[in-house]
N, CA and C atoms as an extended XYZ file, in Angstrom:
303
Properties=species:S:1:pos:R:3:atomname:S:1:resname:S:1:resid:I:1 pbc="F F F"
N        56.922      184.876      130.691 N   UNK     1
C        58.276      184.385      130.535 CA  UNK     1
C        59.232      185.549      130.784 C   UNK     1
N        60.187      185.288      131.651 N   UNK     2
C        61.166      186.329      131.967 CA  UNK     2
C        62.233      186.386      130.868 C   UNK     2
N        62.603      187.601      130.508 N   UNK     3
C        63.651      187.794      129.516 CA  UNK     3
C        65.017      187.494      130.135 C   UNK     3
N        65.926      187.006      129.333 N   UNK     4
C        67.274      186.743      129.812 CA  UNK     4
C        68.026      188.049      129.984 C   UNK     4
N        68.936      188.047      130.929 N   UNK     5
C        69.798      189.213      131.105 CA  UNK     5
C        70.844      189.233      129.998 C   UNK     5
N        71.543      190.340      129.874 N   UNK     6
C        72.586      190.453      128.862 CA  UNK     6
C        73.682      189.423      129.116 C   UNK     6
N        74.004      189.180      130.379 N   UNK     7
C        75.011      188.169      130.737 CA  UNK     7
C        74.541      186.777      130.321 C   UNK     7
N        73.256      186.492      130.518 N   UNK     8
C        72.699      185.208      130.101 CA  UNK     8
C        72.737      185.036      128.596 C   UNK     8
N        72.496      186.131      127.866 N   UNK     9
C        72.578      186.075      126.404 CA  UNK     9
C        74.005      185.801      125.937 C   UNK     9
N        74.969      186.409      126.606 N   UNK    10
C        76.368      186.187      126.228 CA  UNK    10
C        76.770      184.740      126.498 C   UNK    10
N        76.340      184.189      127.637 N   UNK    11
C        76.649      182.792      127.941 CA  UNK    11
C        76.050      181.858      126.894 C   UNK    11
N        74.809      182.112      126.523 N   UNK    12
C        74.149      181.295      125.511 CA  UNK    12
C        74.834      181.437      124.160 C   UNK    12
N        75.182      182.663      123.788 N   UNK    13
C        75.836      182.899      122.502 CA  UNK    13
C        77.200      182.226      122.458 C   UNK    13
N        77.939      182.270      123.545 N   UNK    14
C        79.261      181.664      123.587 CA  UNK    14
C        79.182      180.166      123.324 C   UNK    14
N        78.246      179.499      123.982 N   UNK    15
C        78.086      178.061      123.804 CA  UNK    15
C        77.645      177.739      122.378 C   UNK    15
N        76.712      178.543      121.854 N   UNK    16
C        76.217      178.277      120.502 CA  UNK    16
C        77.277      178.570      119.441 C   UNK    16
N        78.074      179.622      119.622 N   UNK    17
C        79.154      179.885      118.663 CA  UNK    17
C        80.117      178.708      118.603 C   UNK    17
N        80.441      178.148      119.752 N   UNK    18
C        81.339      176.999      119.780 CA  UNK    18
C        80.703      175.793      119.099 C   UNK    18
N        79.452      175.483      119.450 N   UNK    19
C        78.781      174.302      118.895 CA  UNK    19
C        78.565      174.444      117.384 C   UNK    19
N        78.072      175.599      116.947 N   UNK    20
C        77.853      175.807      115.515 CA  UNK    20
C        79.180      175.751      114.760 C   UNK    20
N        80.203      176.297      115.340 N   UNK    21
C        81.513      176.285      114.695 CA  UNK    21
C        82.044      174.878      114.505 C   UNK    21
N        81.910      174.054      115.525 N   UNK    22
C        82.390      172.669      115.429 CA  UNK    22
C        81.575      171.896      114.402 C   UNK    22
N        80.260      172.061      114.446 N   UNK    23
C        79.399      171.363      113.484 CA  UNK    23
C        79.746      171.779      112.056 C   UNK    23
N        79.846      173.083      111.828 N   UNK    24
C        80.160      173.564      110.482 CA  UNK    24
C        81.558      173.133      110.044 C   UNK    24
N        82.507      173.138      110.956 N   UNK    25
C        83.865      172.720      110.625 CA  UNK    25
C        83.880      171.282      110.113 C   UNK    25
N        83.205      170.398      110.820 N   UNK    26
C        83.205      168.983      110.451 CA  UNK    26
C        82.440      168.752      109.156 C   UNK    26
N        81.220      169.287      109.084 N   UNK    27
C        80.376      169.028      107.914 CA  UNK    27
C        80.965      169.651      106.653 C   UNK    27
N        81.471      170.878      106.752 N   UNK    28
C        82.005      171.526      105.554 CA  UNK    28
C        83.282      170.850      105.058 C   UNK    28
N        84.057      170.267      105.956 N   UNK    29
C        85.242      169.535      105.495 CA  UNK    29
C        84.843      168.296      104.702 C   UNK    29
N        83.804      167.615      105.138 N   UNK    30
C        83.321      166.477      104.362 CA  UNK    30
C        82.735      166.926      103.032 C   UNK    30
N        82.023      168.049      103.029 N   UNK    31
C        81.448      168.563      101.782 CA  UNK    31
C        82.557      168.918      100.795 C   UNK    31
N        83.625      169.492      101.270 N   UNK    32
C        84.718      169.868      100.369 CA  UNK    32
C        85.383      168.648       99.723 C   UNK    32
N        85.247      167.477      100.313 N   UNK    33
C        85.853      166.267       99.751 CA  UNK    33
C        84.979      165.602       98.696 C   UNK    33
N        83.740      166.043       98.546 N   UNK    34
C        82.851      165.457       97.540 CA  UNK    34
C        83.310      165.917       96.163 C   UNK    34
N        83.524      164.982       95.278 N   UNK    35
C        84.032      165.317       93.949 CA  UNK    35
C        82.935      165.412       92.904 C   UNK    35
N        81.716      165.007       93.232 N   UNK    36
C        80.661      164.970       92.222 CA  UNK    36
C        79.847      166.262       92.130 C   UNK    36
N        80.080      167.235       93.006 N   UNK    37
C        79.350      168.500       92.922 CA  UNK    37
C        80.340      169.633       92.647 C   UNK    37
N        79.823      170.719       92.114 N   UNK    38
C        80.693      171.826       91.709 CA  UNK    38
C        81.220      172.594       92.921 C   UNK    38
N        82.366      173.224       92.715 N   UNK    39
C        82.968      174.028       93.769 CA  UNK    39
C        82.074      175.219       94.121 C   UNK    39
N        81.386      175.764       93.116 N   UNK    40
C        80.495      176.904       93.354 CA  UNK    40
C        79.369      176.528       94.320 C   UNK    40
N        78.772      175.360       94.139 N   UNK    41
C        77.711      174.893       95.035 CA  UNK    41
C        78.257      174.684       96.442 C   UNK    41
N        79.437      174.090       96.539 N   UNK    42
C        80.045      173.873       97.849 CA  UNK    42
C        80.258      175.193       98.587 C   UNK    42
N        80.835      176.164       97.896 N   UNK    43
C        81.120      177.461       98.521 CA  UNK    43
C        79.839      178.165       98.914 C   UNK    43
N        78.822      178.114       98.040 N   UNK    44
C        77.546      178.758       98.362 CA  UNK    44
C        76.890      178.123       99.580 C   UNK    44
N        76.900      176.813       99.670 N   UNK    45
C        76.323      176.142      100.836 CA  UNK    45
C        77.055      176.519      102.119 C   UNK    45
N        78.365      176.556      102.054 N   UNK    46
C        79.154      176.885      103.242 CA  UNK    46
C        78.919      178.323      103.675 C   UNK    46
N        78.901      179.250      102.729 N   UNK    47
C        78.687      180.666      103.068 CA  UNK    47
C        77.286      180.882      103.619 C   UNK    47
N        76.283      180.306      102.962 N   UNK    48
C        74.901      180.497      103.416 CA  UNK    48
C        74.701      179.917      104.809 C   UNK    48
N        75.216      178.720      105.058 N   UNK    49
C        75.038      178.115      106.379 CA  UNK    49
C        75.798      178.883      107.456 C   UNK    49
N        76.974      179.400      107.140 N   UNK    50
C        77.741      180.161      108.126 CA  UNK    50
C        77.042      181.475      108.475 C   UNK    50
N        76.566      182.184      107.467 N   UNK    51
C        75.871      183.445      107.714 CA  UNK    51
C        74.563      183.205      108.465 C   UNK    51
N        73.826      182.172      108.072 N   UNK    52
C        72.565      181.869      108.746 CA  UNK    52
C        72.798      181.496      110.213 C   UNK    52
N        73.830      180.720      110.485 N   UNK    53
C        74.152      180.371      111.871 CA  UNK    53
C        74.534      181.587      112.688 C   UNK    53
N        75.320      182.488      112.099 N   UNK    54
C        75.716      183.713      112.792 CA  UNK    54
C        74.498      184.586      113.100 C   UNK    54
N        73.629      184.768      112.110 N   UNK    55
C        72.430      185.588      112.327 CA  UNK    55
C        71.518      184.937      113.355 C   UNK    55
N        71.429      183.620      113.345 N   UNK    56
C        70.606      182.913      114.320 CA  UNK    56
C        71.068      183.194      115.741 C   UNK    56
N        72.358      183.206      115.960 N   UNK    57
C        72.882      183.450      117.305 CA  UNK    57
C        72.768      184.921      117.693 C   UNK    57
N        73.151      185.811      116.795 N   UNK    58
C        73.170      187.243      117.102 CA  UNK    58
C        71.760      187.814      117.252 C   UNK    58
N        70.788      187.216      116.570 N   UNK    59
C        69.431      187.759      116.636 CA  UNK    59
C        68.831      187.664      118.036 C   UNK    59
N        69.372      186.808      118.893 N   UNK    60
C        68.891      186.771      120.287 CA  UNK    60
C        69.085      188.122      120.970 C   UNK    60
N        70.215      188.767      120.696 N   UNK    61
C        70.466      190.076      121.289 CA  UNK    61
C        69.493      191.123      120.747 C   UNK    61
N        69.167      191.011      119.461 N   UNK    62
C        68.259      191.979      118.850 CA  UNK    62
C        66.825      191.775      119.326 C   UNK    62
N        66.435      190.518      119.556 N   UNK    63
C        65.083      190.227      120.021 CA  UNK    63
C        64.845      190.814      121.404 C   UNK    63
N        65.881      190.886      122.216 N   UNK    64
C        65.738      191.438      123.574 CA  UNK    64
C        65.225      192.876      123.536 C   UNK    64
N        65.571      193.608      122.475 N   UNK    65
C        65.200      195.020      122.413 CA  UNK    65
C        64.088      195.318      121.408 C   UNK    65
N        63.869      194.426      120.460 N   UNK    66
C        62.800      194.635      119.468 CA  UNK    66
C        62.285      193.277      119.007 C   UNK    66
N        61.024      192.998      119.272 N   UNK    67
C        60.459      191.680      118.994 CA  UNK    67
C        60.298      191.374      117.505 C   UNK    67
N        60.361      192.361      116.649 N   UNK    68
C        60.207      192.091      115.217 CA  UNK    68
C        61.381      191.293      114.648 C   UNK    68
N        62.477      191.196      115.382 N   UNK    69
C        63.616      190.406      114.930 CA  UNK    69
C        63.384      188.906      115.095 C   UNK    69
N        62.240      188.533      115.672 N   UNK    70
C        61.903      187.112      115.797 CA  UNK    70
C        61.839      186.468      114.413 C   UNK    70
N        61.325      187.206      113.449 N   UNK    71
C        61.198      186.662      112.101 CA  UNK    71
C        62.576      186.411      111.470 C   UNK    71
N        63.525      187.285      111.735 N   UNK    72
C        64.862      187.059      111.197 CA  UNK    72
C        65.504      185.841      111.866 C   UNK    72
N        65.235      185.643      113.154 N   UNK    73
C        65.771      184.471      113.838 CA  UNK    73
C        65.163      183.194      113.271 C   UNK    73
N        63.858      183.200      113.059 N   UNK    74
C        63.210      182.022      112.493 CA  UNK    74
C        63.743      181.709      111.094 C   UNK    74
N        63.855      182.729      110.268 N   UNK    75
C        64.364      182.532      108.914 CA  UNK    75
C        65.812      182.031      108.931 C   UNK    75
N        66.632      182.608      109.807 N   UNK    76
C        68.030      182.192      109.901 CA  UNK    76
C        68.143      180.758      110.413 C   UNK    76
N        67.333      180.405      111.410 N   UNK    77
C        67.393      179.055      111.959 CA  UNK    77
C        66.954      178.032      110.916 C   UNK    77
N        65.862      178.304      110.221 N   UNK    78
C        65.378      177.378      109.202 CA  UNK    78
C        66.397      177.252      108.075 C   UNK    78
N        66.991      178.363      107.654 N   UNK    79
C        68.006      178.324      106.602 CA  UNK    79
C        69.224      177.530      107.050 C   UNK    79
N        69.664      177.751      108.281 N   UNK    80
C        70.815      177.017      108.817 CA  UNK    80
C        70.539      175.517      108.833 C   UNK    80
N        69.379      175.132      109.320 N   UNK    81
C        69.042      173.715      109.395 CA  UNK    81
C        68.908      173.093      108.004 C   UNK    81
N        68.263      173.793      107.082 N   UNK    82
C        68.094      173.256      105.734 CA  UNK    82
C        69.428      173.083      105.013 C   UNK    82
N        70.329      174.048      105.159 N   UNK    83
C        71.631      173.905      104.505 CA  UNK    83
C        72.447      172.772      105.141 C   UNK    83
N        72.334      172.615      106.456 N   UNK    84
C        73.019      171.484      107.098 CA  UNK    84
C        72.461      170.156      106.610 C   UNK    84
N        71.135      170.047      106.534 N   UNK    85
C        70.534      168.810      106.046 CA  UNK    85
C        70.917      168.547      104.594 C   UNK    85
N        70.961      169.597      103.781 N   UNK    86
C        71.356      169.426      102.385 CA  UNK    86
C        72.805      168.954      102.290 C   UNK    86
N        73.691      169.542      103.091 N   UNK    87
C        75.087      169.104      103.070 CA  UNK    87
C        75.219      167.660      103.550 C   UNK    87
N        74.494      167.295      104.598 N   UNK    88
C        74.541      165.908      105.077 CA  UNK    88
C        73.982      164.947      104.040 C   UNK    88
N        72.914      165.353      103.353 N   UNK    89
C        72.362      164.524      102.284 CA  UNK    89
C        73.388      164.321      101.175 C   UNK    89
N        74.076      165.393      100.775 N   UNK    90
C        75.086      165.282       99.723 CA  UNK    90
C        76.239      164.381      100.151 C   UNK    90
N        76.623      164.465      101.414 N   UNK    91
C        77.697      163.607      101.930 CA  UNK    91
C        77.273      162.141      101.872 C   UNK    91
N        76.064      161.851      102.374 N   UNK    92
C        75.590      160.466      102.366 CA  UNK    92
C        75.384      159.954      100.947 C   UNK    92
N        74.862      160.789      100.070 N   UNK    93
C        74.679      160.391       98.670 CA  UNK    93
C        76.022      160.078       98.037 C   UNK    93
N        77.012      160.893       98.326 N   UNK    94
C        78.344      160.661       97.774 CA  UNK    94
C        78.939      159.352       98.306 C   UNK    94
N        78.698      159.063       99.569 N   UNK    95
C        79.226      157.821      100.143 CA  UNK    95
C        78.622      156.584       99.493 C   UNK    95
N        77.329      156.653       99.184 N   UNK    96
C        76.653      155.463       98.658 CA  UNK    96
C        76.668      155.352       97.143 C   UNK    96
N        76.981      156.436       96.432 N   UNK    97
C        76.951      156.347       94.967 CA  UNK    97
C        78.323      156.350       94.328 C   UNK    97
N        79.340      156.810       95.031 N   UNK    98
C        80.693      156.855       94.479 CA  UNK    98
C        81.338      155.485       94.579 C   UNK    98
N        81.949      155.063       93.480 N   UNK    99
C        82.656      153.784       93.505 CA  UNK    99
C        84.021      153.964       94.159 C   UNK    99
N        84.317      153.094       95.090 N   UNK   100
C        85.604      153.123       95.787 CA  UNK   100
C        86.452      151.954       95.303 C   UNK   100
N        87.735      152.196       95.072 N   UNK   101
C        88.599      151.102       94.592 CA  UNK   101
C        88.834      150.031       95.640 C   UNK   101
C-alpha cells in the first residue's frame, strides 16, 4: 500500500475537519437541549468527543512518520464513535421518555 503524500493528508484532513465539525455541531446542540441529564455530563461528552475527533484526524500525519501512532488513532476513533453513539442514544431516549405538552 502506497503512503499518501503530505498534500493528500491535508486534503483528507480538511474534509474530515469539516464533516466532524458539522456532525458535532448538530449533535451537541441537541444534547445541550436535554433537560434530564446534568450539565457536567453534557460538557464532558462534548469535550471528550471533540478531542477524540481532533486526535483521530491529526494522527494521520503522525502515522506517516511513526507507525506506533496507529494505536492512538484507533483509540481516538473508537472513543469518538462511542461518545457520538452515547449522545445519540441520550437524544433518542429524551425524545421518547420526556412528556411533551
